[in-house]
C-alpha positions in Angstrom: 50.0 -2.5 -61.5 46.4 -2.5 -60.4 44.8 -5.5 -58.9 41.4 -6.5 -57.5 41.4 -8.0 -54.1 39.3 -11.2 -53.8 35.8 -10.7 -52.6 32.8 -9.5 -54.6 30.6 -7.5 -54.8 32.3 -5.2 -52.2 35.9 -4.5 -51.2 37.8 -7.1 -49.3 38.3 -6.5 -45.7 41.9 -5.8 -44.6 42.6 -7.7 -41.4 45.6 -7.6 -39.1 47.9 -10.6 -39.8 45.9 -11.6 -42.9 47.9 -12.8 -45.9 47.7 -10.4 -48.8 46.9 -12.3 -52.0 45.9 -9.8 -54.7 44.6 -11.1 -58.0 45.3 -9.6 -61.4 43.1 -7.1 -63.1 41.5 -3.9 -61.9 39.6 -0.9 -63.2 42.3 1.6 -62.0 46.0 1.6 -62.4 47.4 2.8 -59.0 50.9 4.2 -58.5 52.3 6.0 -55.5 55.2 8.2 -54.3 56.3 7.7 -50.7 59.6 8.2 -49.0 61.8 5.1 -49.2 62.8 5.3 -45.5 61.3 6.7 -42.3 62.2 6.8 -38.6 60.7 4.1 -36.4 59.5 6.8 -34.0 57.2 8.4 -36.6 53.5 7.8 -36.3 52.7 8.0 -40.1 54.2 8.6 -43.5 52.5 10.7 -46.2 52.5 10.1 -49.9 50.8 10.9 -53.1 48.8 8.4 -55.2 48.0 8.7 -58.9 45.1 6.7 -60.4 44.3 6.2 -64.0 41.6 4.1 -65.8 43.0 0.8 -66.8 40.9 0.8 -70.0 37.9 2.8 -71.1 36.3 5.1 -68.5 36.3 4.7 -64.7 33.4 6.5 -63.0 32.2 6.4 -59.4 32.9 7.7 -55.9 36.1 7.3 -54.0 37.3 8.4 -50.6 39.3 11.7 -50.6 42.5 9.8 -49.6 43.8 6.4 -50.9 44.1 3.7 -48.2 47.7 2.9 -47.5 49.0 -0.1 -45.4 52.1 -2.1 -44.7 52.8 -5.7 -45.3 55.8 -7.8 -44.0 56.5 -11.4 -44.9 53.3 -11.4 -46.9 51.1 -10.4 -43.9 49.3 -7.2 -43.2 50.9 -5.4 -40.3 49.3 -1.9 -40.4 45.8 -1.0 -41.4 44.7 2.1 -43.4 44.1 5.3 -41.4 40.4 5.8 -40.7 38.6 8.4 -42.8 35.5 10.3 -41.9 35.3 12.6 -45.0 32.5 12.4 -47.6 33.5 10.6 -50.8 34.2 12.5 -54.0 33.3 11.8 -57.6 35.9 10.3 -59.9 35.4 10.4 -63.7 38.5 9.2 -65.5 38.8 8.8 -69.3 41.5 6.4 -70.4 44.9 8.1 -70.0 43.7 10.8 -67.6 45.5 10.8 -64.2 43.9 11.9 -60.9 46.1 12.5 -57.9 45.1 12.0 -54.2 46.9 12.0 -50.9 47.5 8.9 -48.8 48.8 8.3 -45.3 50.2 5.0 -44.0 50.2 4.6 -40.3 53.4 3.2 -38.7 51.6 1.8 -35.7 51.2 -2.0 -35.8 47.7 -3.2 -36.0 48.5 -5.9 -33.4 49.2 -3.2 -30.8 52.5 -2.7 -29.0 53.8 0.7 -29.9 56.1 1.3 -32.8 56.8 -1.0 -35.8 60.0 -3.0 -35.6 62.8 -1.7 -37.7 63.3 -3.3 -41.1 61.9 -3.5 -44.6 58.2 -3.4 -45.3 56.0 -3.5 -48.5 53.7 -0.5 -48.8 50.5 -0.9 -50.7 47.7 1.5 -51.5 44.1 0.7 -52.2 41.4 2.8 -54.0 37.9 1.6 -53.7 35.7 2.7 -56.6 31.9 2.8 -55.8 29.7 2.6 -58.9 26.3 4.1 -59.3 24.7 0.7 -59.4 26.0 -0.1 -55.8 28.9 -2.4 -56.8 32.4 -1.6 -55.6 35.8 -2.6 -56.9 39.2 -2.5 -55.2 42.2 -1.5 -57.1 45.5 -2.1 -55.4 49.0 -0.6 -56.1 52.3 -1.8 -54.9 54.4 -3.0 -53.4 56.8 -0.2 -52.8 59.7 -0.8 -50.4 59.7 1.2 -47.1 62.6 1.0 -44.8 61.8 1.7 -41.1 64.9 2.8 -39.2 
């Protein structure tokens, strides 16, 4: 299910420890494929994200990778990996799927080395930047990730 994070006109800022409260809606439907379990000593986990226009056409510019982050007990515990690549055009007619990579870091944003072992909720976010300067967040998840 795609959702818009609160905060208009731009994307909501993801902050360490912040409660994640996505609202319903969204211009993109976002789904992802990540492993269900990873070793606690890994630095990151790679996945693939598929985006599709929720209705009509979705046009704009997106980052080359979707942003992936982890939540535990409703609070953000990792932040998306930084990206320095130039955005790319996205032009989706309803029903057409576009795939993009995503990397979730397994380093806690509060510092302190590795994530604690246990179950986390993995989310992915795609920010669509429109030609008129407005931006919309679309969020996919949660997907269960076991850190062992």
